[in-house]
Structure formats: C-alpha cells, structure tokens
N, C-alpha and C positions, 0 to 999 in steps of 0.2 A: 504551552503544550498544544500539539496538533494531533488530531485524531484522523486516521486514514482508513478508509474502507477499500480493501482490495478484493477484486472479483475475477476469478478465472472461469471463463464461460465454457461449459462442457458441450459435447456433441452427442451423437447417438449412443456411443458406448462409454463415454466419459462423463462423470457427474460435474456439475457446477459447484464451485466452492466460494465462500465469502468469508473474509477475515476482517476483524476490526483491530487495529493496532494503534496504541498511544505512542506518540513520538515526542520526546523531550528535546527541544532544539539546542544546538551548540552555542547559540548566542541568545541574549534576551534583552528587552528594553529596560533602560534605567532612566528615571527622570533626572534632569540636570537643570541648573539655573543658567539661562542665557540672556541675551538682550535683543529686543526688537530692532532690526536694522534701520527702521524708519524713525521711530520715536526715541530709541535708545533706552526705553524702559525695560526693567527686568521681565522676563517671561520664562515659563517652564518649557523645556524642550526634551527630546528623547535622544539618547545615545545607546548604542548597542555594545554590550560587553561579551567577550568570548568566554564560554564556559567549557565544560567537559564535552567529549564527542557525543553525538546524538545517541540516545538510548531508546529502545523499543520494547513495548510490553504488549503481548498478544492478549487481548481481553475477551474476544468473542470469535468463535469458529462455527460455521455451519455448512452443511452439504445437503442441498435440496435433493429429494429422491430422484434417482435416475429416471429420465423421461419427463421431468417437470417442464412444462412448456415455457417458452421465453417470456410470455406475457406475465406469468406468475413470478418468474425470476426478476423481471423489471420491477414489478409491484413490490417485491420484497426488498430490493435494493433501495427503492424510493422510500419505503417505510423506515428502513434503517437510517437513511440520510436525514429524514425528517426528525428522527429521535436524537440525532447527533448534529445539531445546527453548527455550521461552520466547518464541518468535516470535509476532507479532501477525498474525492472518489477516483480511484485508479482502476481501469477495467482492461482486461485482455481484449484487444481488438483484432486478434488473429482469426481468420476464417469467419465463422458465424458471429464472432464477437463484434465485428464491425456493425452488423445490423442491430445487435443488442445495444450498442453505444448510441446508434441513431434513435432507437426507441427510448432510451434514457433521456436523450436530449429533448425529445418531444414532451417529456414530463416537466421540463424546466431545469433539469439537472445539467451540470457541466462536467461530464466525465473526462478525465485525462485518458486518452486513447493510446494504449501501448500495443504496438504490433511486435510480437516476439520473433526475432530474427536470428540468423547466424552472424558471424562477424565478431568484432571485439569492442566497438565503441558505440554508445547511444547517439542517435541523431534525431533532431527535432527541436521544437520549442512550443511553448504555450500548452495547448491541449492535445497535441498530436506528436507522438514519439515512435521511433523504431529502436527497440532495445534488445541487444543480444541476450539470449537465454543464459549464456555463460555469465554475463554481468549481473543479471537478476539473482541467480543462485549463489554466485560468489559473494555478492554483497550481503546476502542473508547469512551465509556460512561464516564470513568474517565477523559480523555482528554477534553471531551465536558463540563463536570461538573466543571472542574477547569479553564475553559476559555482558554485552550491551543489548542482547535480545533475550527476553525471558517470556515464557509461556505460562499462563495461569494454570496451575495443576488441577484446579477445580473444573476446567472445561471438559465436557464429555468427549470431545474429539482430540484432546491433547495427545493421547497415546497414539492415535491414528497419524497425527502430524509427525510425531517422533518416528514412527515406523516408516513414513514416506521419506524422511530424512535419511534413515538407515538404508533404505532401498535404492537411494540415488547413487548413480555411478558416474565417474569421470572417465572419459575415453579419449584417446589420441588417435585421430584418423591417419590414413596412409599419407595424407597431405600435411601431416603435422598440425592439424587443427584440433583444438580441445573442444569436446562436446560434453554436455550433461544430459543424462536421460534416466528415467526410472527403470528399475529392473523389469524384465519382460513379464507382462501380466499384472504389473503393479500400477497403481494410480499415483499422480503427482499433483492433483488439483489443489489440495489444501496447501501444499508446499508453495505452489506458484501464487496462490492468493496472498499468502503471507509475504512472499518475495516481492510481489508487486506493491504491496503496502509499504514494505521497508524501503524499496527503491523510491517510491513517491515521497515518503516522509523524509528520507535523506536529501532528496533533491529540493523539496520545499524548504526544509530547515536550513539549507545553505543560502537561502534568500530570506533573511529574518523579517523583512517588512511584510512578507506574505503569510507569516505564521499567525494563526488565529487561536486565541485562548478560548477554550470551550469548557463546558461542564464536565466534571469528573465522570468517567465511565461507570463507576460503581453507583452513581446516582441516577443512572438512566436504565429504565426497565426495557429489556428486549424480549419480546415474545418469541416462541419457537416458530419455525416455518410452518 
C-alpha cells in the first residue's frame, strides 16, 4: 500500500486543501525461490504479480483557514509527512504553488511538482510534471464511478468534497476543447487535492518497485490544523 498526500495550494481568495489517500497497487511483490547466477545456490528473489486495478481510500481531508500563510501550510504538510513515513507528496505547483514547493524542498521533503495545464496528455518525469486539469479530474471521476475511490464517511469535510464534485462542470469550448471548472462562486480545492493524490498514486503504482509499504492510516494520529 502507498499513502499519498495531495496538496492544492490556495491563493488570496481560494483556500489551500490537503488530502491523504491510501492507494492499493495493482501489482505486489511475491517471494520466489531462484538461484544465484555465480554460485548456483538457491536464493530468495522477488517477482511481481498483477492484481486488481488500483483502489483509493480518502482517509484525511483538511482545509486550513483562508489567509493561512504559506509558512504554516508548509509546516503542516511537513508534519503530516513525518507522521506518514514513506508517503508520496504531490503538490500543485501552479502559480504560487511553485514557491511553496521550493519551501517544502528546503525542509528536506521531495514533493512531486504538478503544474496544472490545459491540453490532453501529462508531460514530465521524476519530480516535475505538467498535467492537464482534464486528466486529473477525469482520473478521479473514473475511479469514483468504478467504485475504486472511496471517501471515509467519518471525515468532517466529506460532505464538502461531495458538494465540490457535484458543483463541477464539463464544458466544450468553441475550439472543441473539453474543460473542467467549478460552478461560479464555488471552490474546488478539496477536489483538486484528492485528484492530485489519485493521479500520483496511479502513476506510482504503475511502477511497482517504487511502492512503499507503510503503517496503516488508522494507526497514525493526525492532529487538526
């Protein structure tokens, strides 16, 4: 299992949102008996077995008060990361998010920087990506529609996340491009935080040797912001 922290960085009129999502990978390591190529002696090796598609469980949602300074946001993300060793951190690097990513890097964290763009295909590698908003939202909607994305009903912000999903609209522009946006006056920060985590988990779980098994979320205490 891989735990992903997704963070959508807010600006003056938009709040920041942070989501913690557990991702169960589509493949998993299985020990097998092989032979050492030099000595010919038996040795234990690992092979990877394909399982069901990646599933996602939203275990934690939070939205710092509007106007919370970025120093405190960074400190909060750092705290969450320390409580979830081995977790993957995926952060919106669009606009002011790029500076926040630099601040996170200064703490020793290695955020995957996602610049949200138009277009249709993600571009990038390693810790720097340009991902179309359409791809982020569509990936979350597909997982939700197929029953592979679940939200813990006990979360205080679960209803807010559902409302953001309901407020989201698909539009086709005059140039025949598909765009996604929140209803006028509505926020989409929680939605994007979860979508970033789902995208990051899906991407990481397609590379099984990068998957890190960590402590179950329900065994980790997370204090409020």
